[in-house]
PDB file of the backbone (N, CA, C, O) and the ligand in Angstrom, with CONECT records:
HET     ZN  A 101       1
ATOM      1  N   MET A   1     -94.911 -86.061  33.508  1.00  0.00           N
ATOM      2  CA  MET A   1     -93.378 -86.302  33.722  1.00  0.00           C
ATOM      3  C   MET A   1     -92.873 -86.858  32.652  1.00  0.00           C
ATOM      4  O   MET A   1     -93.417 -87.809  32.091  1.00  0.00           O
ATOM      5  N   VAL A   2     -91.594 -86.229  32.193  1.00  0.00           N
ATOM      6  CA  VAL A   2     -90.737 -87.094  31.242  1.00  0.00           C
ATOM      7  C   VAL A   2     -90.324 -88.310  31.632  1.00  0.00           C
ATOM      8  O   VAL A   2     -90.528 -88.778  32.751  1.00  0.00           O
ATOM      9  N   ARG A   3     -89.627 -88.957  30.564  1.00  0.00           N
ATOM     10  CA  ARG A   3     -89.214 -90.354  31.062  1.00  0.00           C
ATOM     11  C   ARG A   3     -88.054 -90.278  31.674  1.00  0.00           C
ATOM     12  O   ARG A   3     -87.286 -89.333  31.492  1.00  0.00           O
ATOM     13  N   GLY A   4     -87.777 -91.388  32.564  1.00  0.00           N
ATOM     14  CA  GLY A   4     -86.384 -91.356  33.326  1.00  0.00           C
ATOM     15  C   GLY A   4     -85.211 -91.057  32.600  1.00  0.00           C
ATOM     16  O   GLY A   4     -84.307 -90.321  32.995  1.00  0.00           O
ATOM     17  N   MET A   5     -85.272 -91.779  31.298  1.00  0.00           N
ATOM     18  CA  MET A   5     -83.949 -91.714  30.652  1.00  0.00           C
ATOM     19  C   MET A   5     -83.357 -90.201  30.315  1.00  0.00           C
ATOM     20  O   MET A   5     -82.180 -89.908  30.103  1.00  0.00           O
ATOM     21  N   TYR A   6     -84.606 -89.254  30.327  1.00  0.00           N
ATOM     22  CA  TYR A   6     -84.453 -87.833  29.893  1.00  0.00           C
ATOM     23  C   TYR A   6     -84.143 -86.964  31.080  1.00  0.00           C
ATOM     24  O   TYR A   6     -83.700 -85.819  30.982  1.00  0.00           O
ATOM     25  N   ARG A   7     -84.433 -87.649  32.321  1.00  0.00           N
ATOM     26  CA  ARG A   7     -84.259 -86.965  33.525  1.00  0.00           C
ATOM     27  C   ARG A   7     -82.988 -87.172  34.055  1.00  0.00           C
ATOM     28  O   ARG A   7     -82.531 -86.273  34.761  1.00  0.00           O
ATOM     29  N   SER A   8     -82.218 -88.333  33.829  1.00  0.00           N
ATOM     30  CA  SER A   8     -80.950 -88.578  34.135  1.00  0.00           C
ATOM     31  C   SER A   8     -79.842 -87.999  33.352  1.00  0.00           C
ATOM     32  O   SER A   8     -80.160 -87.541  32.255  1.00  0.00           O
ATOM     33  N   ARG A   9     -78.652 -87.932  33.689  1.00  0.00           N
ATOM     34  CA  ARG A   9     -77.618 -87.375  32.629  1.00  0.00           C
ATOM     35  C   ARG A   9     -76.573 -88.664  32.044  1.00  0.00           C
ATOM     36  O   ARG A   9     -75.347 -88.594  31.953  1.00  0.00           O
ATOM     37  N   SER A  10     -77.454 -89.853  31.681  1.00  0.00           N
ATOM     38  CA  SER A  10     -76.868 -90.751  30.828  1.00  0.00           C
ATOM     39  C   SER A  10     -76.697 -90.348  29.507  1.00  0.00           C
ATOM     40  O   SER A  10     -75.818 -90.890  28.837  1.00  0.00           O
ATOM     41  N   LEU A  11     -77.538 -89.313  28.938  1.00  0.00           N
ATOM     42  CA  LEU A  11     -77.471 -88.928  27.880  1.00  0.00           C
ATOM     43  C   LEU A  11     -76.798 -87.605  27.698  1.00  0.00           C
ATOM     44  O   LEU A  11     -76.555 -86.956  28.715  1.00  0.00           O
ATOM     45  N   LYS A  12     -76.460 -87.117  26.508  1.00  0.00           N
ATOM     46  CA  LYS A  12     -76.018 -85.976  26.318  1.00  0.00           C
ATOM     47  C   LYS A  12     -76.797 -84.996  25.797  1.00  0.00           C
ATOM     48  O   LYS A  12     -77.446 -85.283  24.791  1.00  0.00           O
ATOM     49  N   ARG A  13     -76.914 -83.487  26.425  1.00  0.00           N
ATOM     50  CA  ARG A  13     -77.979 -82.703  25.994  1.00  0.00           C
ATOM     51  C   ARG A  13     -77.365 -81.731  24.971  1.00  0.00           C
ATOM     52  O   ARG A  13     -76.227 -81.295  25.137  1.00  0.00           O
ATOM     53  N   LYS A  14     -78.242 -81.340  23.744  1.00  0.00           N
ATOM     54  CA  LYS A  14     -77.539 -80.256  22.953  1.00  0.00           C
ATOM     55  C   LYS A  14     -78.701 -79.577  22.599  1.00  0.00           C
ATOM     56  O   LYS A  14     -79.731 -80.096  22.169  1.00  0.00           O
ATOM     57  N   PHE A  15     -78.402 -77.877  22.883  1.00  0.00           N
ATOM     58  CA  PHE A  15     -79.522 -77.101  21.933  1.00  0.00           C
ATOM     59  C   PHE A  15     -79.321 -76.836  20.753  1.00  0.00           C
ATOM     60  O   PHE A  15     -78.243 -76.429  20.321  1.00  0.00           O
ATOM     61  N   THR A  16     -80.503 -77.065  19.971  1.00  0.00           N
ATOM     62  CA  THR A  16     -80.209 -77.142  18.578  1.00  0.00           C
ATOM     63  C   THR A  16     -81.333 -76.162  17.963  1.00  0.00           C
ATOM     64  O   THR A  16     -82.515 -76.221  18.305  1.00  0.00           O
ATOM     65  N   ARG A  17     -80.875 -75.346  17.112  1.00  0.00           N
ATOM     66  CA  ARG A  17     -81.938 -74.291  16.347  1.00  0.00           C
ATOM     67  C   ARG A  17     -83.067 -75.317  15.226  1.00  0.00           C
ATOM     68  O   ARG A  17     -82.686 -76.030  14.298  1.00  0.00           O
ATOM     69  N   VAL A  18     -84.061 -75.163  15.544  1.00  0.00           N
ATOM     70  CA  VAL A  18     -84.978 -75.924  14.428  1.00  0.00           C
ATOM     71  C   VAL A  18     -85.485 -75.072  13.500  1.00  0.00           C
ATOM     72  O   VAL A  18     -85.554 -73.894  13.852  1.00  0.00           O
ATOM     73  N   PRO A  19     -85.885 -75.370  12.335  1.00  0.00           N
ATOM     74  CA  PRO A  19     -86.214 -74.685  11.196  1.00  0.00           C
ATOM     75  C   PRO A  19     -87.491 -73.810  11.663  1.00  0.00           C
ATOM     76  O   PRO A  19     -87.825 -72.877  10.932  1.00  0.00           O
ATOM     77  N   GLY A  20     -88.062 -74.010  12.588  1.00  0.00           N
ATOM     78  CA  GLY A  20     -89.330 -72.905  12.846  1.00  0.00           C
ATOM     79  C   GLY A  20     -88.585 -71.626  13.437  1.00  0.00           C
ATOM     80  O   GLY A  20     -89.139 -70.529  13.493  1.00  0.00           O
ATOM     81  N   GLY A  21     -87.353 -71.845  13.850  1.00  0.00           N
ATOM     82  CA  GLY A  21     -86.531 -70.522  14.552  1.00  0.00           C
ATOM     83  C   GLY A  21     -86.381 -70.852  15.900  1.00  0.00           C
ATOM     84  O   GLY A  21     -85.584 -70.237  16.607  1.00  0.00           O
ATOM     85  N   GLY A  22     -87.268 -72.022  16.442  1.00  0.00           N
ATOM     86  CA  GLY A  22     -86.998 -71.974  18.208  1.00  0.00           C
ATOM     87  C   GLY A  22     -85.671 -72.925  18.518  1.00  0.00           C
ATOM     88  O   GLY A  22     -84.825 -73.411  17.768  1.00  0.00           O
ATOM     89  N   ASN A  23     -85.826 -72.964  19.655  1.00  0.00           N
ATOM     90  CA  ASN A  23     -84.527 -73.927  19.965  1.00  0.00           C
ATOM     91  C   ASN A  23     -85.125 -74.995  20.497  1.00  0.00           C
ATOM     92  O   ASN A  23     -86.158 -74.749  21.120  1.00  0.00           O
ATOM     93  N   ALA A  24     -84.730 -76.277  20.427  1.00  0.00           N
ATOM     94  CA  ALA A  24     -85.102 -77.652  20.778  1.00  0.00           C
ATOM     95  C   ALA A  24     -83.794 -78.286  21.309  1.00  0.00           C
ATOM     96  O   ALA A  24     -82.687 -78.160  20.786  1.00  0.00           O
ATOM     97  N   LEU A  25     -84.127 -79.078  22.572  1.00  0.00           N
ATOM     98  CA  LEU A  25     -83.037 -79.815  23.422  1.00  0.00           C
ATOM     99  C   LEU A  25     -83.128 -81.190  22.663  1.00  0.00           C
ATOM    100  O   LEU A  25     -84.170 -81.838  22.565  1.00  0.00           O
ATOM    101  N   HIS A  26     -81.926 -81.550  22.143  1.00  0.00           N
ATOM    102  CA  HIS A  26     -81.758 -82.917  21.485  1.00  0.00           C
ATOM    103  C   HIS A  26     -80.830 -83.887  22.409  1.00  0.00           C
ATOM    104  O   HIS A  26     -79.771 -83.443  22.854  1.00  0.00           O
ATOM    105  N   TYR A  27     -81.177 -84.997  22.641  1.00  0.00           N
ATOM    106  CA  TYR A  27     -80.394 -86.083  23.476  1.00  0.00           C
ATOM    107  C   TYR A  27     -79.715 -86.886  22.496  1.00  0.00           C
ATOM    108  O   TYR A  27     -80.214 -87.476  21.538  1.00  0.00           O
ATOM    109  N   LYS A  28     -78.293 -86.823  22.924  1.00  0.00           N
ATOM    110  CA  LYS A  28     -77.510 -88.173  22.257  1.00  0.00           C
ATOM    111  C   LYS A  28     -76.704 -88.702  23.007  1.00  0.00           C
ATOM    112  O   LYS A  28     -76.082 -88.089  23.875  1.00  0.00           O
ATOM    113  N   ARG A  29     -76.597 -90.008  22.755  1.00  0.00           N
ATOM    114  CA  ARG A  29     -75.933 -90.978  23.593  1.00  0.00           C
ATOM    115  C   ARG A  29     -74.320 -90.502  23.587  1.00  0.00           C
ATOM    116  O   ARG A  29     -73.766 -90.069  22.577  1.00  0.00           O
ATOM    117  N   LYS A  30     -73.688 -90.655  24.850  1.00  0.00           N
ATOM    118  CA  LYS A  30     -72.420 -90.195  25.170  1.00  0.00           C
ATOM    119  C   LYS A  30     -71.360 -90.954  24.250  1.00  0.00           C
ATOM    120  O   LYS A  30     -71.768 -91.968  23.683  1.00  0.00           O
ATOM    121  N   LYS A  31     -70.438 -90.680  24.109  1.00  0.00           N
ATOM    122  CA  LYS A  31     -69.226 -91.409  23.494  1.00  0.00           C
ATOM    123  C   LYS A  31     -68.527 -92.218  24.328  1.00  0.00           C
ATOM    124  O   LYS A  31     -68.259 -91.696  25.410  1.00  0.00           O
ATOM    125  N   THR A  32     -68.134 -93.367  24.158  1.00  0.00           N
ATOM    126  CA  THR A  32     -67.706 -94.244  24.979  1.00  0.00           C
ATOM    127  C   THR A  32     -66.058 -93.878  24.974  1.00  0.00           C
ATOM    128  O   THR A  32     -65.585 -93.376  23.955  1.00  0.00           O
ATOM    129  N   SER A  33     -65.230 -94.134  26.099  1.00  0.00           N
ATOM    130  CA  SER A  33     -63.853 -93.890  26.258  1.00  0.00           C
ATOM    131  C   SER A  33     -63.057 -94.457  25.174  1.00  0.00           C
ATOM    132  O   SER A  33     -63.435 -95.583  24.849  1.00  0.00           O
ATOM    133  N   PRO A  34     -62.096 -94.015  24.545  1.00  0.00           N
ATOM    134  CA  PRO A  34     -61.234 -94.913  23.747  1.00  0.00           C
ATOM    135  C   PRO A  34     -60.633 -96.061  24.276  1.00  0.00           C
ATOM    136  O   PRO A  34     -60.588 -96.212  25.497  1.00  0.00           O
ATOM    137  N   HIS A  35     -60.169 -96.880  23.512  1.00  0.00           N
ATOM    138  CA  HIS A  35     -59.257 -98.007  24.117  1.00  0.00           C
ATOM    139  C   HIS A  35     -57.864 -97.596  24.206  1.00  0.00           C
ATOM    140  O   HIS A  35     -57.397 -96.915  23.293  1.00  0.00           O
ATOM    141  N   VAL A  36     -57.197 -97.907  25.130  1.00  0.00           N
ATOM    142  CA  VAL A  36     -55.812 -97.467  25.384  1.00  0.00           C
ATOM    143  C   VAL A  36     -55.002 -98.799  25.649  1.00  0.00           C
ATOM    144  O   VAL A  36     -55.466 -99.910  25.908  1.00  0.00           O
ATOM    145  N   CYS A  37     -53.594 -98.396  25.512  1.00  0.00           N
ATOM    146  CA  CYS A  37     -52.798 -99.283  25.589  1.00  0.00           C
ATOM    147  C   CYS A  37     -52.718 -99.861  27.064  1.00  0.00           C
ATOM    148  O   CYS A  37     -52.863 -99.002  27.934  1.00  0.00           O
ATOM    149  N   ALA A  38     -52.515-101.155  27.504  1.00  0.00           N
ATOM    150  CA  ALA A  38     -52.269-101.551  28.927  1.00  0.00           C
ATOM    151  C   ALA A  38     -51.132-101.166  29.528  1.00  0.00           C
ATOM    152  O   ALA A  38     -51.165-101.054  30.753  1.00  0.00           O
ATOM    153  N   GLU A  39     -50.063-100.922  28.916  1.00  0.00           N
ATOM    154  CA  GLU A  39     -48.952-100.616  29.453  1.00  0.00           C
ATOM    155  C   GLU A  39     -48.461 -98.984  29.423  1.00  0.00           C
ATOM    156  O   GLU A  39     -47.765 -98.579  30.354  1.00  0.00           O
ATOM    157  N   CYS A  40     -48.775 -98.242  28.532  1.00  0.00           N
ATOM    158  CA  CYS A  40     -48.207 -96.915  28.379  1.00  0.00           C
ATOM    159  C   CYS A  40     -49.776 -95.865  28.449  1.00  0.00           C
ATOM    160  O   CYS A  40     -49.747 -94.702  28.853  1.00  0.00           O
ATOM    161  N   GLY A  41     -50.712 -96.376  28.102  1.00  0.00           N
ATOM    162  CA  GLY A  41     -52.183 -95.555  28.328  1.00  0.00           C
ATOM    163  C   GLY A  41     -52.195 -94.810  26.947  1.00  0.00           C
ATOM    164  O   GLY A  41     -52.875 -93.786  26.883  1.00  0.00           O
ATOM    165  N   ALA A  42     -51.520 -95.216  25.857  1.00  0.00           N
ATOM    166  CA  ALA A  42     -51.602 -94.613  24.459  1.00  0.00           C
ATOM    167  C   ALA A  42     -52.950 -95.154  23.912  1.00  0.00           C
ATOM    168  O   ALA A  42     -53.424 -96.255  24.193  1.00  0.00           O
ATOM    169  N   ARG A  43     -53.636 -93.996  22.890  1.00  0.00           N
ATOM    170  CA  ARG A  43     -54.618 -94.744  22.285  1.00  0.00           C
ATOM    171  C   ARG A  43     -54.362 -95.506  21.383  1.00  0.00           C
ATOM    172  O   ARG A  43     -53.405 -95.249  20.652  1.00  0.00           O
ATOM    173  N   LEU A  44     -55.191 -96.730  21.163  1.00  0.00           N
ATOM    174  CA  LEU A  44     -54.756 -97.709  20.479  1.00  0.00           C
ATOM    175  C   LEU A  44     -55.496 -97.322  18.934  1.00  0.00           C
ATOM    176  O   LEU A  44     -56.664 -96.943  18.845  1.00  0.00           O
ATOM    177  N   GLY A  45     -54.659 -97.484  17.870  1.00  0.00           N
ATOM    178  CA  GLY A  45     -55.475 -97.786  16.621  1.00  0.00           C
ATOM    179  C   GLY A  45     -56.074 -98.644  15.972  1.00  0.00           C
ATOM    180  O   GLY A  45     -55.594 -99.755  16.194  1.00  0.00           O
ATOM    181  N   GLY A  46     -57.069 -98.660  15.127  1.00  0.00           N
ATOM    182  CA  GLY A  46     -57.570 -99.709  14.707  1.00  0.00           C
ATOM    183  C   GLY A  46     -58.775-100.187  15.424  1.00  0.00           C
ATOM    184  O   GLY A  46     -59.306-101.234  15.055  1.00  0.00           O
ATOM    185  N   ILE A  47     -59.190 -99.593  16.294  1.00  0.00           N
ATOM    186  CA  ILE A  47     -60.349-100.220  17.332  1.00  0.00           C
ATOM    187  C   ILE A  47     -61.267 -99.104  17.509  1.00  0.00           C
ATOM    188  O   ILE A  47     -60.938 -98.142  18.203  1.00  0.00           O
ATOM    189  N   PRO A  48     -62.589 -99.180  16.830  1.00  0.00           N
ATOM    190  CA  PRO A  48     -63.289 -98.283  16.857  1.00  0.00           C
ATOM    191  C   PRO A  48     -64.023 -98.116  18.373  1.00  0.00           C
ATOM    192  O   PRO A  48     -64.187 -98.966  19.249  1.00  0.00           O
ATOM    193  N   ARG A  49     -64.433 -96.559  18.335  1.00  0.00           N
ATOM    194  CA  ARG A  49     -65.141 -96.387  19.573  1.00  0.00           C
ATOM    195  C   ARG A  49     -66.507 -96.861  19.595  1.00  0.00           C
ATOM    196  O   ARG A  49     -67.102 -96.768  18.521  1.00  0.00           O
ATOM    197  N   GLY A  50     -67.199 -97.397  20.669  1.00  0.00           N
ATOM    198  CA  GLY A  50     -68.464 -97.597  20.562  1.00  0.00           C
ATOM    199  C   GLY A  50     -68.896 -98.480  21.854  1.00  0.00           C
ATOM    200  O   GLY A  50     -68.154 -99.060  22.647  1.00  0.00           O
ATOM    201  N   THR A  51     -70.554 -98.403  21.832  1.00  0.00           N
ATOM    202  CA  THR A  51     -70.973 -99.088  23.159  1.00  0.00           C
ATOM    203  C   THR A  51     -70.889-100.464  22.777  1.00  0.00           C
ATOM    204  O   THR A  51     -70.796-100.767  21.587  1.00  0.00           O
ATOM    205  N   PRO A  52     -70.918-101.460  23.830  1.00  0.00           N
ATOM    206  CA  PRO A  52     -71.056-102.978  23.776  1.00  0.00           C
ATOM    207  C   PRO A  52     -71.857-103.300  22.539  1.00  0.00           C
ATOM    208  O   PRO A  52     -71.419-104.144  21.757  1.00  0.00           O
ATOM    209  N   HIS A  53     -73.010-102.679  22.305  1.00  0.00           N
ATOM    210  CA  HIS A  53     -73.834-103.119  21.555  1.00  0.00           C
ATOM    211  C   HIS A  53     -73.370-102.739  20.029  1.00  0.00           C
ATOM    212  O   HIS A  53     -73.604-103.481  19.075  1.00  0.00           O
ATOM    213  N   GLU A  54     -72.726-101.567  19.930  1.00  0.00           N
ATOM    214  CA  GLU A  54     -72.359-101.195  18.538  1.00  0.00           C
ATOM    215  C   GLU A  54     -70.973-101.902  18.083  1.00  0.00           C
ATOM    216  O   GLU A  54     -70.628-102.002  16.906  1.00  0.00           O
ATOM    217  N   MET A  55     -70.169-102.418  19.285  1.00  0.00           N
ATOM    218  CA  MET A  55     -69.145-103.270  18.910  1.00  0.00           C
ATOM    219  C   MET A  55     -69.520-104.583  18.393  1.00  0.00           C
ATOM    220  O   MET A  55     -68.842-105.205  17.575  1.00  0.00           O
ATOM    221  N   LYS A  56     -70.683-105.004  18.925  1.00  0.00           N
ATOM    222  CA  LYS A  56     -71.147-106.603  18.722  1.00  0.00           C
ATOM    223  C   LYS A  56     -71.505-106.479  17.287  1.00  0.00           C
ATOM    224  O   LYS A  56     -71.365-107.454  16.548  1.00  0.00           O
ATOM    225  N   LYS A  57     -71.974-105.307  16.825  1.00  0.00           N
ATOM    226  CA  LYS A  57     -72.570-105.566  15.297  1.00  0.00           C
ATOM    227  C   LYS A  57     -71.381-105.558  14.200  1.00  0.00           C
ATOM    228  O   LYS A  57     -71.490-106.061  13.082  1.00  0.00           O
ATOM    229  N   CYS A  58     -70.292-104.943  14.667  1.00  0.00           N
ATOM    230  CA  CYS A  58     -69.130-105.190  13.744  1.00  0.00           C
ATOM    231  C   CYS A  58     -68.499-106.557  13.734  1.00  0.00           C
ATOM    232  O   CYS A  58     -68.733-107.286  14.699  1.00  0.00           O
ATOM    233  N   THR A  59     -67.755-106.979  12.793  1.00  0.00           N
ATOM    234  CA  THR A  59     -67.035-108.258  12.594  1.00  0.00           C
ATOM    235  C   THR A  59     -65.868-108.169  13.549  1.00  0.00           C
ATOM    236  O   THR A  59     -65.466-107.119  14.050  1.00  0.00           O
ATOM    237  N   ARG A  60     -65.417-109.246  13.731  1.00  0.00           N
ATOM    238  CA  ARG A  60     -64.349-109.419  14.758  1.00  0.00           C
ATOM    239  C   ARG A  60     -63.014-108.889  14.288  1.00  0.00           C
ATOM    240  O   ARG A  60     -62.162-108.446  15.058  1.00  0.00           O
ATOM    241  N   SER A  61     -62.878-108.967  12.887  1.00  0.00           N
ATOM    242  CA  SER A  61     -61.779-108.185  12.338  1.00  0.00           C
ATOM    243  C   SER A  61     -61.783-106.592  12.443  1.00  0.00           C
ATOM    244  O   SER A  61     -60.776-105.885  12.443  1.00  0.00           O
ATOM    245  N   GLU A  62     -63.129-106.155  12.534  1.00  0.00           N
ATOM    246  CA  GLU A  62     -63.323-104.755  12.632  1.00  0.00           C
ATOM    247  C   GLU A  62     -63.123-104.146  13.979  1.00  0.00           C
ATOM    248  O   GLU A  62     -62.839-102.975  14.232  1.00  0.00           O
ATOM    249  N   ARG A  63     -63.312-105.100  14.769  1.00  0.00           N
ATOM    250  CA  ARG A  63     -62.906-104.612  16.357  1.00  0.00           C
ATOM    251  C   ARG A  63     -61.782-104.855  16.745  1.00  0.00           C
ATOM    252  O   ARG A  63     -61.608-104.358  17.858  1.00  0.00           O
ATOM    253  N   THR A  64     -60.881-105.407  16.354  1.00  0.00           N
ATOM    254  CA  THR A  64     -59.478-105.828  17.035  1.00  0.00           C
ATOM    255  C   THR A  64     -58.334-105.781  16.083  1.00  0.00           C
ATOM    256  O   THR A  64     -58.658-105.721  14.897  1.00  0.00           O
ATOM    257  N   VAL A  65     -57.292-105.794  16.307  1.00  0.00           N
ATOM    258  CA  VAL A  65     -56.096-105.979  15.287  1.00  0.00           C
ATOM    259  C   VAL A  65     -55.427-107.095  15.519  1.00  0.00           C
ATOM    260  O   VAL A  65     -54.829-107.312  16.572  1.00  0.00           O
ATOM    261  N   SER A  66     -55.499-108.109  14.261  1.00  0.00           N
ATOM    262  CA  SER A  66     -55.270-109.376  14.103  1.00  0.00           C
ATOM    263  C   SER A  66     -53.451-109.410  14.406  1.00  0.00           C
ATOM    264  O   SER A  66     -52.558-109.577  13.574  1.00  0.00           O
ATOM    265  N   ARG A  67     -53.368-109.247  15.489  1.00  0.00           N
ATOM    266  CA  ARG A  67     -51.646-109.274  15.988  1.00  0.00           C
ATOM    267  C   ARG A  67     -51.649-109.959  17.502  1.00  0.00           C
ATOM    268  O   ARG A  67     -52.672-109.947  18.185  1.00  0.00           O
ATOM    269  N   ALA A  68     -50.687-110.424  17.858  1.00  0.00           N
ATOM    270  CA  ALA A  68     -50.374-110.626  19.244  1.00  0.00           C
ATOM    271  C   ALA A  68     -50.656-109.486  20.054  1.00  0.00           C
ATOM    272  O   ALA A  68     -50.129-108.431  19.703  1.00  0.00           O
ATOM    273  N   TYR A  69     -51.405-109.487  21.100  1.00  0.00           N
ATOM    274  CA  TYR A  69     -51.559-108.553  21.856  1.00  0.00           C
ATOM    275  C   TYR A  69     -52.569-107.607  21.210  1.00  0.00           C
ATOM    276  O   TYR A  69     -52.903-106.580  21.801  1.00  0.00           O
ATOM    277  N   GLY A  70     -53.017-107.896  20.122  1.00  0.00           N
ATOM    278  CA  GLY A  70     -53.830-106.961  19.322  1.00  0.00           C
ATOM    279  C   GLY A  70     -55.160-106.220  20.366  1.00  0.00           C
ATOM    280  O   GLY A  70     -55.964-106.835  21.067  1.00  0.00           O
ATOM    281  N   GLY A  71     -55.057-104.913  20.196  1.00  0.00           N
ATOM    282  CA  GLY A  71     -56.356-104.381  21.087  1.00  0.00           C
ATOM    283  C   GLY A  71     -55.928-104.400  22.348  1.00  0.00           C
ATOM    284  O   GLY A  71     -56.725-103.896  23.139  1.00  0.00           O
ATOM    285  N   GLN A  72     -54.771-104.882  22.880  1.00  0.00           N
ATOM    286  CA  GLN A  72     -54.379-104.568  24.461  1.00  0.00           C
ATOM    287  C   GLN A  72     -53.074-103.889  24.355  1.00  0.00           C
ATOM    288  O   GLN A  72     -52.967-103.039  25.238  1.00  0.00           O
ATOM    289  N   LEU A  73     -51.914-103.976  23.485  1.00  0.00           N
ATOM    290  CA  LEU A  73     -50.783-103.090  23.823  1.00  0.00           C
ATOM    291  C   LEU A  73     -50.600-102.479  22.578  1.00  0.00           C
ATOM    292  O   LEU A  73     -50.934-103.095  21.566  1.00  0.00           O
ATOM    293  N   CYS A  74     -50.075-101.260  22.497  1.00  0.00           N
ATOM    294  CA  CYS A  74     -49.792-100.441  21.358  1.00  0.00           C
ATOM    295  C   CYS A  74     -48.468-101.242  20.549  1.00  0.00           C
ATOM    296  O   CYS A  74     -47.961-102.260  21.019  1.00  0.00           O
ATOM    297  N   PRO A  75     -48.099-100.731  19.518  1.00  0.00           N
ATOM    298  CA  PRO A  75     -46.937-101.413  18.787  1.00  0.00           C
ATOM    299  C   PRO A  75     -45.627-101.334  19.445  1.00  0.00           C
ATOM    300  O   PRO A  75     -44.781-102.224  19.538  1.00  0.00           O
ATOM    301  N   SER A  76     -45.586 -99.937  19.955  1.00  0.00           N
ATOM    302  CA  SER A  76     -43.889-100.059  20.427  1.00  0.00           C
ATOM    303  C   SER A  76     -44.178-100.732  21.994  1.00  0.00           C
ATOM    304  O   SER A  76     -43.126-100.980  22.584  1.00  0.00           O
ATOM    305  N   CYS A  77     -45.082-100.972  22.545  1.00  0.00           N
ATOM    306  CA  CYS A  77     -45.053-101.414  23.969  1.00  0.00           C
ATOM    307  C   CYS A  77     -44.822-103.050  23.477  1.00  0.00           C
ATOM    308  O   CYS A  77     -43.960-103.759  23.996  1.00  0.00           O
ATOM    309  N   LEU A  78     -45.678-103.491  22.462  1.00  0.00           N
ATOM    310  CA  LEU A  78     -45.569-104.781  21.989  1.00  0.00           C
ATOM    311  C   LEU A  78     -44.103-105.218  21.696  1.00  0.00           C
ATOM    312  O   LEU A  78     -43.625-106.304  22.023  1.00  0.00           O
ATOM    313  N   LYS A  79     -43.491-104.271  21.068  1.00  0.00           N
ATOM    314  CA  LYS A  79     -42.034-104.792  20.490  1.00  0.00           C
ATOM    315  C   LYS A  79     -41.263-104.934  21.764  1.00  0.00           C
ATOM    316  O   LYS A  79     -40.506-105.901  21.853  1.00  0.00           O
ATOM    317  N   ARG A  80     -41.356-104.122  22.728  1.00  0.00           N
ATOM    318  CA  ARG A  80     -40.520-104.246  23.732  1.00  0.00           C
ATOM    319  C   ARG A  80     -40.855-105.531  24.659  1.00  0.00           C
ATOM    320  O   ARG A  80     -40.027-106.177  25.300  1.00  0.00           O
ATOM    321  N   LYS A  81     -42.006-105.721  24.603  1.00  0.00           N
ATOM    322  CA  LYS A  81     -42.673-107.114  25.571  1.00  0.00           C
ATOM    323  C   LYS A  81     -41.898-108.311  24.790  1.00  0.00           C
ATOM    324  O   LYS A  81     -41.203-109.155  25.357  1.00  0.00           O
ATOM    325  N   LEU A  82     -42.119-108.245  23.495  1.00  0.00           N
ATOM    326  CA  LEU A  82     -41.610-109.466  22.737  1.00  0.00           C
ATOM    327  C   LEU A  82     -39.987-109.579  22.969  1.00  0.00           C
ATOM    328  O   LEU A  82     -39.506-110.694  23.172  1.00  0.00           O
ATOM    329  N   ILE A  83     -39.302-108.626  22.943  1.00  0.00           N
ATOM    330  CA  ILE A  83     -37.937-108.626  23.082  1.00  0.00           C
ATOM    331  C   ILE A  83     -37.531-109.032  24.462  1.00  0.00           C
ATOM    332  O   ILE A  83     -36.539-109.736  24.649  1.00  0.00           O
ATOM    333  N   ARG A  84     -38.393-108.532  25.558  1.00  0.00           N
ATOM    334  CA  ARG A  84     -38.358-109.106  26.849  1.00  0.00           C
ATOM    335  C   ARG A  84     -38.431-110.292  27.232  1.00  0.00           C
ATOM    336  O   ARG A  84     -37.627-110.762  28.037  1.00  0.00           O
ATOM    337  N   GLU A  85     -39.611-111.101  26.606  1.00  0.00           N
ATOM    338  CA  GLU A  85     -39.945-112.390  26.694  1.00  0.00           C
ATOM    339  C   GLU A  85     -38.928-113.315  26.168  1.00  0.00           C
ATOM    340  O   GLU A  85     -38.555-114.291  26.819  1.00  0.00           O
ATOM    341  N   THR A  86     -38.430-112.998  24.893  1.00  0.00           N
ATOM    342  CA  THR A  86     -37.359-113.649  24.091  1.00  0.00           C
ATOM    343  C   THR A  86     -36.158-113.682  25.003  1.00  0.00           C
ATOM    344  O   THR A  86     -35.475-114.690  25.183  1.00  0.00           O
ATOM    345  N   ARG A  87     -35.949-112.509  25.567  1.00  0.00           N
ATOM    346  CA  ARG A  87     -34.593-112.712  26.341  1.00  0.00           C
ATOM    347  C   ARG A  87     -34.566-113.615  27.517  1.00  0.00           C
ATOM    348  O   ARG A  87     -33.646-114.373  27.824  1.00  0.00           O
ATOM    349  N   GLU A  88     -35.815-113.421  28.204  1.00  0.00           N
ATOM    350  CA  GLU A  88     -36.194-114.213  29.471  1.00  0.00           C
ATOM    351  C   GLU A  88     -36.152-115.768  28.989  1.00  0.00           C
ATOM    352  O   GLU A  88     -35.742-116.637  29.758  1.00  0.00           O
ATOM    353  N   LYS A  89     -36.549-116.036  27.821  1.00  0.00           N
ATOM    354  CA  LYS A  89     -36.535-117.546  27.609  1.00  0.00           C
ATOM    355  C   LYS A  89     -35.260-117.753  27.080  1.00  0.00           C
ATOM    356  O   LYS A  89     -34.811-118.819  27.502  1.00  0.00           O
ATOM    357  N   MET A  90     -34.423-117.123  26.264  1.00  0.00           N
ATOM    358  CA  MET A  90     -32.976-117.431  26.220  1.00  0.00           C
ATOM    359  C   MET A  90     -32.226-117.567  27.484  1.00  0.00           C
ATOM    360  O   MET A  90     -31.380-118.456  27.580  1.00  0.00           O
ATOM    361  N   GLY A  91     -32.497-116.655  28.589  1.00  0.00           N
ATOM    362  CA  GLY A  91     -31.632-116.885  29.676  1.00  0.00           C
ATOM    363  C   GLY A  91     -32.016-118.433  30.477  1.00  0.00           C
ATOM    364  O   GLY A  91     -31.320-118.839  31.408  1.00  0.00           O
ATOM    365  N   GLN A  92     -33.099-119.126  30.010  1.00  0.00           N
ATOM    366  CA  GLN A  92     -33.568-120.160  30.880  1.00  0.00           C
ATOM    367  C   GLN A  92     -32.985-121.321  30.328  1.00  0.00           C
ATOM    368  O   GLN A  92     -32.796-122.336  30.998  1.00  0.00           O
ATOM    369  N   GLN A  93     -32.618-121.186  28.827  1.00  0.00           N
ATOM    370  CA  GLN A  93     -31.921-122.446  28.043  1.00  0.00           C
ATOM    371  C   GLN A  93     -30.411-122.534  28.959  1.00  0.00           C
ATOM    372  O   GLN A  93     -29.567-123.384  28.677  1.00  0.00           O
TER     373      GLN A  93
HETATM  374 ZN    ZN A 101     -48.103 -98.658  24.866  1.00  0.00          ZN2+
END
């Protein structure tokens, strides 16, 4: 019997033509879902897709965006949020 990891659907399967002319089943790791904005759900730029282990191998600057709420909000949502926060602060004074 084959190993358990090849029996489950945790790996992506792909039929590939091999040099001998036959077909072989190759197993690949599934791609992780992209990082999205917490407010609008748009895909975030500058953040790679990868398993936690692959992400850990990158440096921190490669994993995130060096900005307030970088890696959490998209630039347009951040702009709206900062304007909102500033207005609330001005209203308190
Ligand atoms: Zn957004």
